[in-house]
A tleap script that builds the chain and sets N, CA, C and O, in Angstrom:
source leaprc.protein.ff14SB
mol = sequence {
  NMET LEU LYS ILE LYS LEU GLN HIE ASN GLY
  GLY LEU GLU THR ILE ALA ALA GLU GLU GLY
  THR ILE LEU SER GLU VAL ILE ARG LYS ALA
  GLY GLY MET ILE HIE THR PRO CYS GLY GLY
  LYS GLY VAL CYS ARG LYS CYS ARG VAL GLU
  ILE ILE ASN GLU ALA HIE VAL LEU SER CYS
  GLN TYR LYS VAL THR HIE ASP CYS HIE VAL
  ILE VAL PRO LYS SER GLU THR ASP SER CALA
}
set mol.1.N position { 235.068 -43.654 -41.192 }
set mol.1.CA position { 234.120 -41.519 -40.620 }
set mol.1.C position { 233.003 -42.235 -39.820 }
set mol.1.O position { 232.102 -43.068 -39.714 }
set mol.2.N position { 233.636 -41.433 -39.437 }
set mol.2.CA position { 231.990 -41.425 -38.195 }
set mol.2.C position { 230.870 -40.564 -38.479 }
set mol.2.O position { 231.201 -39.527 -39.054 }
set mol.3.N position { 229.562 -40.701 -38.226 }
set mol.3.CA position { 228.692 -40.027 -38.255 }
set mol.3.C position { 228.312 -39.299 -37.018 }
set mol.3.O position { 228.312 -39.760 -35.877 }
set mol.4.N position { 227.982 -38.083 -37.402 }
set mol.4.CA position { 228.080 -37.401 -36.506 }
set mol.4.C position { 226.366 -36.152 -36.463 }
set mol.4.O position { 226.140 -35.142 -37.130 }
set mol.5.N position { 225.884 -36.542 -35.860 }
set mol.5.CA position { 224.536 -35.747 -36.011 }
set mol.5.C position { 224.359 -34.053 -35.085 }
set mol.5.O position { 224.485 -33.978 -33.862 }
set mol.6.N position { 224.197 -33.401 -35.567 }
set mol.6.CA position { 224.825 -31.735 -35.548 }
set mol.6.C position { 223.515 -30.911 -35.171 }
set mol.6.O position { 223.021 -30.372 -36.161 }
set mol.7.N position { 222.620 -30.612 -33.609 }
set mol.7.CA position { 221.777 -29.908 -33.883 }
set mol.7.C position { 222.303 -28.187 -33.363 }
set mol.7.O position { 222.615 -27.743 -32.258 }
set mol.8.N position { 222.252 -27.808 -34.168 }
set mol.8.CA position { 222.917 -26.292 -33.969 }
set mol.8.C position { 222.235 -25.134 -35.086 }
set mol.8.O position { 222.048 -25.283 -36.294 }
set mol.9.N position { 221.964 -24.021 -34.280 }
set mol.9.CA position { 221.860 -22.799 -35.307 }
set mol.9.C position { 220.475 -23.183 -35.708 }
set mol.9.O position { 220.012 -22.650 -36.717 }
set mol.10.N position { 219.576 -24.261 -34.869 }
set mol.10.CA position { 218.239 -24.083 -35.335 }
set mol.10.C position { 218.049 -24.899 -36.626 }
set mol.10.O position { 217.239 -24.443 -37.433 }
set mol.11.N position { 218.773 -26.203 -36.973 }
set mol.11.CA position { 218.972 -27.092 -38.137 }
set mol.11.C position { 219.923 -28.335 -37.164 }
set mol.11.O position { 220.777 -28.375 -36.279 }
set mol.12.N position { 219.094 -29.253 -38.032 }
set mol.12.CA position { 220.274 -30.438 -38.124 }
set mol.12.C position { 220.874 -31.272 -39.002 }
set mol.12.O position { 220.111 -31.685 -39.875 }
set mol.13.N position { 221.952 -31.644 -39.058 }
set mol.13.CA position { 222.894 -32.034 -40.167 }
set mol.13.C position { 223.556 -32.898 -39.821 }
set mol.13.O position { 223.901 -32.841 -38.641 }
set mol.14.N position { 224.027 -34.037 -40.611 }
set mol.14.CA position { 224.862 -34.688 -40.849 }
set mol.14.C position { 226.430 -35.196 -40.978 }
set mol.14.O position { 226.637 -35.875 -41.984 }
set mol.15.N position { 227.427 -34.999 -40.219 }
set mol.15.CA position { 228.523 -34.642 -41.185 }
set mol.15.C position { 229.359 -36.287 -40.521 }
set mol.15.O position { 228.919 -37.216 -39.844 }
set mol.16.N position { 230.637 -36.015 -41.100 }
set mol.16.CA position { 231.231 -37.275 -41.194 }
set mol.16.C position { 232.737 -36.312 -40.368 }
set mol.16.O position { 233.082 -35.192 -40.743 }
set mol.17.N position { 233.539 -37.233 -39.029 }
set mol.17.CA position { 234.259 -37.143 -38.372 }
set mol.17.C position { 235.433 -37.712 -38.612 }
set mol.17.O position { 235.777 -37.144 -39.649 }
set mol.18.N position { 235.994 -38.212 -38.426 }
set mol.18.CA position { 237.613 -38.754 -38.211 }
set mol.18.C position { 237.142 -38.962 -36.713 }
set mol.18.O position { 236.608 -38.181 -35.925 }
set mol.19.N position { 237.616 -40.600 -36.565 }
set mol.19.CA position { 237.659 -40.952 -34.677 }
set mol.19.C position { 238.765 -40.037 -34.352 }
set mol.19.O position { 239.491 -39.633 -35.260 }
set mol.20.N position { 238.969 -39.647 -33.024 }
set mol.20.CA position { 239.460 -39.045 -32.453 }
set mol.20.C position { 239.388 -37.693 -32.038 }
set mol.20.O position { 240.020 -37.316 -31.052 }
set mol.21.N position { 238.562 -36.808 -32.808 }
set mol.21.CA position { 238.637 -35.799 -33.616 }
set mol.21.C position { 238.199 -34.968 -32.366 }
set mol.21.O position { 237.564 -35.588 -31.513 }
set mol.22.N position { 238.395 -33.963 -32.202 }
set mol.22.CA position { 237.818 -33.251 -30.723 }
set mol.22.C position { 236.584 -32.768 -31.129 }
set mol.22.O position { 236.594 -31.961 -32.058 }
set mol.23.N position { 235.386 -33.123 -30.574 }
set mol.23.CA position { 234.333 -31.962 -31.027 }
set mol.23.C position { 233.885 -30.782 -31.161 }
set mol.23.O position { 232.919 -30.268 -31.727 }
set mol.24.N position { 234.775 -30.422 -30.525 }
set mol.24.CA position { 234.613 -28.045 -30.487 }
set mol.24.C position { 235.181 -28.258 -32.220 }
set mol.24.O position { 234.617 -27.406 -32.907 }
set mol.25.N position { 235.937 -28.975 -32.902 }
set mol.25.CA position { 236.228 -29.275 -34.307 }
set mol.25.C position { 235.208 -29.536 -35.421 }
set mol.25.O position { 234.851 -28.828 -36.363 }
set mol.26.N position { 234.894 -30.605 -35.083 }
set mol.26.CA position { 233.595 -31.346 -35.902 }
set mol.26.C position { 232.147 -30.002 -35.910 }
set mol.26.O position { 231.277 -30.061 -36.779 }
set mol.27.N position { 232.136 -28.951 -34.869 }
set mol.27.CA position { 231.355 -28.236 -34.817 }
set mol.27.C position { 231.752 -27.132 -35.372 }
set mol.27.O position { 230.893 -26.297 -35.656 }
set mol.28.N position { 232.667 -26.959 -35.560 }
set mol.28.CA position { 233.325 -25.962 -36.240 }
set mol.28.C position { 233.422 -25.836 -37.531 }
set mol.28.O position { 233.289 -24.775 -38.142 }
set mol.29.N position { 233.673 -26.981 -38.038 }
set mol.29.CA position { 234.015 -27.593 -39.738 }
set mol.29.C position { 232.882 -27.715 -40.047 }
set mol.29.O position { 232.690 -27.798 -41.260 }
set mol.30.N position { 231.247 -27.803 -38.827 }
set mol.30.CA position { 229.845 -27.750 -39.664 }
set mol.30.C position { 229.576 -26.618 -39.994 }
set mol.30.O position { 228.810 -26.544 -40.955 }
set mol.31.N position { 229.963 -25.553 -39.500 }
set mol.31.CA position { 229.952 -23.587 -39.761 }
set mol.31.C position { 229.505 -23.358 -38.231 }
set mol.31.O position { 229.426 -22.180 -37.883 }
set mol.32.N position { 229.197 -24.370 -37.257 }
set mol.32.CA position { 228.919 -23.924 -35.998 }
set mol.32.C position { 230.249 -23.135 -35.132 }
set mol.32.O position { 231.439 -23.444 -35.185 }
set mol.33.N position { 229.680 -22.156 -34.429 }
set mol.33.CA position { 231.347 -21.304 -33.676 }
set mol.33.C position { 230.665 -21.887 -32.338 }
set mol.33.O position { 229.540 -22.386 -32.296 }
set mol.34.N position { 231.401 -21.759 -31.436 }
set mol.34.CA position { 231.508 -22.127 -30.009 }
set mol.34.C position { 232.460 -21.546 -29.189 }
set mol.34.O position { 233.684 -21.541 -29.321 }
set mol.35.N position { 232.026 -21.240 -28.650 }
set mol.35.CA position { 232.595 -20.606 -27.206 }
set mol.35.C position { 233.363 -21.342 -26.835 }
set mol.35.O position { 232.927 -22.492 -26.776 }
set mol.36.N position { 235.095 -21.122 -26.323 }
set mol.36.CA position { 236.149 -21.823 -26.173 }
set mol.36.C position { 236.904 -20.742 -25.614 }
set mol.36.O position { 238.120 -20.638 -25.773 }
set mol.37.N position { 236.188 -19.919 -24.949 }
set mol.37.CA position { 237.421 -18.908 -24.315 }
set mol.37.C position { 238.943 -18.999 -23.151 }
set mol.37.O position { 239.887 -18.276 -22.832 }
set mol.38.N position { 238.426 -20.323 -22.845 }
set mol.38.CA position { 239.956 -20.741 -22.228 }
set mol.38.C position { 241.044 -21.466 -22.913 }
set mol.38.O position { 242.052 -21.909 -22.362 }
set mol.39.N position { 240.709 -21.557 -24.326 }
set mol.39.CA position { 241.356 -22.288 -25.348 }
set mol.39.C position { 242.049 -23.741 -25.400 }
set mol.39.O position { 243.140 -24.254 -25.651 }
set mol.40.N position { 240.351 -24.192 -24.888 }
set mol.40.CA position { 240.044 -25.758 -25.172 }
set mol.40.C position { 241.030 -26.308 -23.913 }
set mol.40.O position { 241.442 -27.468 -23.906 }
set mol.41.N position { 241.312 -25.478 -23.002 }
set mol.41.CA position { 242.121 -26.036 -21.892 }
set mol.41.C position { 240.219 -27.178 -21.025 }
set mol.41.O position { 240.232 -28.409 -21.019 }
set mol.42.N position { 239.698 -26.844 -20.795 }
set mol.42.CA position { 238.386 -27.310 -20.398 }
set mol.42.C position { 237.919 -26.715 -18.848 }
set mol.42.O position { 237.248 -27.421 -18.095 }
set mol.43.N position { 238.408 -25.180 -18.430 }
set mol.43.CA position { 238.036 -24.974 -17.028 }
set mol.43.C position { 236.673 -24.076 -17.390 }
set mol.43.O position { 235.600 -24.204 -16.801 }
set mol.44.N position { 236.934 -23.151 -18.468 }
set mol.44.CA position { 235.460 -22.474 -18.554 }
set mol.44.C position { 234.291 -23.078 -18.775 }
set mol.44.O position { 233.338 -22.379 -18.430 }
set mol.45.N position { 234.094 -23.807 -19.088 }
set mol.45.CA position { 232.437 -24.647 -19.190 }
set mol.45.C position { 231.752 -24.292 -20.336 }
set mol.45.O position { 230.711 -24.896 -20.592 }
set mol.46.N position { 232.169 -23.380 -21.105 }
set mol.46.CA position { 231.511 -22.688 -22.272 }
set mol.46.C position { 230.949 -23.471 -23.544 }
set mol.46.O position { 229.943 -23.183 -24.193 }
set mol.47.N position { 231.722 -24.394 -23.721 }
set mol.47.CA position { 231.407 -25.151 -24.791 }
set mol.47.C position { 231.000 -26.453 -24.236 }
set mol.47.O position { 231.535 -27.501 -24.601 }
set mol.48.N position { 229.920 -26.392 -23.229 }
set mol.48.CA position { 229.328 -27.779 -23.242 }
set mol.48.C position { 227.832 -28.367 -24.282 }
set mol.48.O position { 226.833 -27.731 -24.619 }
set mol.49.N position { 228.081 -29.289 -24.461 }
set mol.49.CA position { 227.117 -29.848 -25.419 }
set mol.49.C position { 226.040 -31.048 -24.435 }
set mol.49.O position { 225.975 -31.340 -23.241 }
set mol.50.N position { 225.340 -31.475 -25.628 }
set mol.50.CA position { 224.441 -32.507 -24.819 }
set mol.50.C position { 224.749 -33.473 -26.046 }
set mol.50.O position { 224.618 -33.205 -27.240 }
set mol.51.N position { 225.233 -34.779 -25.414 }
set mol.51.CA position { 225.084 -35.996 -26.748 }
set mol.51.C position { 224.127 -36.735 -26.048 }
set mol.51.O position { 224.121 -36.909 -24.829 }
set mol.52.N position { 223.279 -37.187 -26.897 }
set mol.52.CA position { 221.859 -37.965 -26.768 }
set mol.52.C position { 222.106 -39.065 -26.540 }
set mol.52.O position { 222.436 -39.745 -27.511 }
set mol.53.N position { 222.063 -39.658 -25.321 }
set mol.53.CA position { 221.649 -40.567 -24.652 }
set mol.53.C position { 222.866 -41.413 -23.719 }
set mol.53.O position { 223.069 -42.527 -23.238 }
set mol.54.N position { 223.499 -40.079 -23.826 }
set mol.54.CA position { 224.969 -40.411 -22.918 }
set mol.54.C position { 224.875 -38.967 -22.011 }
set mol.54.O position { 223.984 -38.855 -21.170 }
set mol.55.N position { 225.609 -38.148 -22.184 }
set mol.55.CA position { 225.855 -37.239 -21.036 }
set mol.55.C position { 226.199 -35.404 -21.397 }
set mol.55.O position { 226.728 -35.219 -22.493 }
set mol.56.N position { 226.037 -34.655 -20.895 }
set mol.56.CA position { 226.658 -33.180 -20.863 }
set mol.56.C position { 228.473 -33.881 -21.253 }
set mol.56.O position { 228.850 -35.011 -20.942 }
set mol.57.N position { 229.230 -32.929 -21.910 }
set mol.57.CA position { 230.235 -33.093 -22.281 }
set mol.57.C position { 230.697 -31.649 -22.771 }
set mol.57.O position { 229.945 -30.945 -23.445 }
set mol.58.N position { 232.188 -31.182 -22.331 }
set mol.58.CA position { 232.957 -30.320 -22.778 }
set mol.58.C position { 233.036 -30.718 -24.099 }
set mol.58.O position { 233.188 -31.900 -24.409 }
set mol.59.N position { 232.925 -29.628 -25.071 }
set mol.59.CA position { 233.052 -30.174 -26.797 }
set mol.59.C position { 234.961 -29.880 -27.020 }
set mol.59.O position { 235.553 -30.329 -28.001 }
set mol.60.N position { 235.470 -29.295 -26.224 }
set mol.60.CA position { 236.554 -29.200 -26.564 }
set mol.60.C position { 237.765 -29.975 -25.767 }
set mol.60.O position { 238.961 -29.803 -26.001 }
set mol.61.N position { 237.172 -30.937 -24.699 }
set mol.61.CA position { 238.138 -32.271 -24.668 }
set mol.61.C position { 237.428 -33.233 -24.875 }
set mol.61.O position { 237.813 -34.345 -24.513 }
set mol.62.N position { 236.291 -33.077 -25.466 }
set mol.62.CA position { 235.775 -34.411 -26.077 }
set mol.62.C position { 236.100 -34.814 -27.405 }
set mol.62.O position { 235.981 -34.107 -28.406 }
set mol.63.N position { 236.707 -36.523 -27.344 }
set mol.63.CA position { 237.262 -36.841 -28.848 }
set mol.63.C position { 236.020 -37.677 -29.270 }
set mol.63.O position { 235.411 -38.236 -28.358 }
set mol.64.N position { 235.598 -37.821 -30.469 }
set mol.64.CA position { 234.642 -38.500 -30.736 }
set mol.64.C position { 235.511 -39.601 -31.083 }
set mol.64.O position { 236.674 -39.549 -31.483 }
set mol.65.N position { 234.460 -41.031 -30.781 }
set mol.65.CA position { 235.018 -41.967 -30.919 }
set mol.65.C position { 233.452 -43.166 -31.325 }
set mol.65.O position { 233.437 -44.395 -31.257 }
set mol.66.N position { 232.438 -42.329 -31.683 }
set mol.66.CA position { 231.128 -43.489 -32.267 }
set mol.66.C position { 230.287 -42.483 -33.254 }
set mol.66.O position { 230.643 -41.330 -33.498 }
set mol.67.N position { 229.393 -42.961 -33.652 }
set mol.67.CA position { 228.208 -42.481 -34.359 }
set mol.67.C position { 227.886 -41.536 -32.805 }
set mol.67.O position { 228.134 -41.810 -31.630 }
set mol.68.N position { 227.232 -40.344 -33.456 }
set mol.68.CA position { 226.724 -39.505 -32.190 }
set mol.68.C position { 225.714 -38.310 -32.660 }
set mol.68.O position { 226.023 -37.626 -33.636 }
set mol.69.N position { 224.602 -38.093 -32.005 }
set mol.69.CA position { 223.635 -36.842 -31.314 }
set mol.69.C position { 224.442 -35.897 -31.210 }
set mol.69.O position { 225.438 -36.385 -30.675 }
set mol.70.N position { 224.602 -34.892 -31.390 }
set mol.70.CA position { 224.937 -33.582 -30.389 }
set mol.70.C position { 223.959 -32.531 -30.737 }
set mol.70.O position { 223.354 -32.377 -31.798 }
set mol.71.N position { 223.909 -31.754 -29.522 }
set mol.71.CA position { 223.183 -30.913 -29.370 }
set mol.71.C position { 223.620 -29.636 -28.589 }
set mol.71.O position { 223.533 -29.594 -27.361 }
set mol.72.N position { 224.161 -28.440 -29.443 }
set mol.72.CA position { 224.540 -27.705 -29.192 }
set mol.72.C position { 223.878 -26.203 -28.369 }
set mol.72.O position { 223.890 -25.202 -29.086 }
set mol.73.N position { 223.513 -26.085 -27.429 }
set mol.73.CA position { 222.653 -25.365 -26.809 }
set mol.73.C position { 222.529 -24.003 -27.506 }
set mol.73.O position { 223.632 -23.538 -27.793 }
set mol.74.N position { 221.409 -23.185 -27.880 }
set mol.74.CA position { 221.782 -21.749 -28.297 }
set mol.74.C position { 222.181 -20.926 -27.688 }
set mol.74.O position { 222.173 -19.892 -28.357 }
set mol.75.N position { 222.621 -20.757 -26.559 }
set mol.75.CA position { 222.936 -19.791 -25.369 }
set mol.75.C position { 224.769 -20.393 -25.871 }
set mol.75.O position { 225.710 -19.796 -25.349 }
set mol.76.N position { 224.972 -21.206 -26.569 }
set mol.76.CA position { 226.536 -21.436 -26.406 }
set mol.76.C position { 227.084 -21.537 -27.914 }
set mol.76.O position { 228.180 -22.038 -28.165 }
set mol.77.N position { 226.011 -20.886 -29.137 }
set mol.77.CA position { 226.427 -20.539 -30.226 }
set mol.77.C position { 227.388 -19.401 -30.625 }
set mol.77.O position { 228.011 -19.097 -29.607 }
set mol.78.N position { 227.696 -18.801 -31.450 }
set mol.78.CA position { 227.904 -17.446 -31.168 }
set mol.78.C position { 228.777 -17.132 -33.146 }
set mol.78.O position { 229.785 -17.409 -33.795 }
set mol.79.N position { 227.147 -16.219 -33.282 }
set mol.79.CA position { 226.780 -15.811 -34.652 }
set mol.79.C position { 227.910 -15.182 -35.353 }
set mol.79.O position { 228.004 -14.973 -36.562 }
set mol.80.N position { 228.771 -14.906 -34.403 }
set mol.80.CA position { 229.993 -13.802 -35.106 }
set mol.80.C position { 231.304 -14.732 -35.667 }
set mol.80.O position { 232.271 -14.181 -36.194 }
savepdb mol mol.pdb
quit
């Protein structure tokens, strides 16, 4: 299992994820809501997150392959 530090909704938590899991699924598992109006096709770019020391990625397209620290921008979360 991989360790994903997830900074979202004003907090920071570490959750476990299996290698190859789509990052938007990891975020949802942790209780975060991320906008994916394109249905995970990667065209709307609403699910963009930052992976510390790496890059900005589309969470609906990014497969987790290593331990990482992810920041979900407040504007990308949905409290609904």
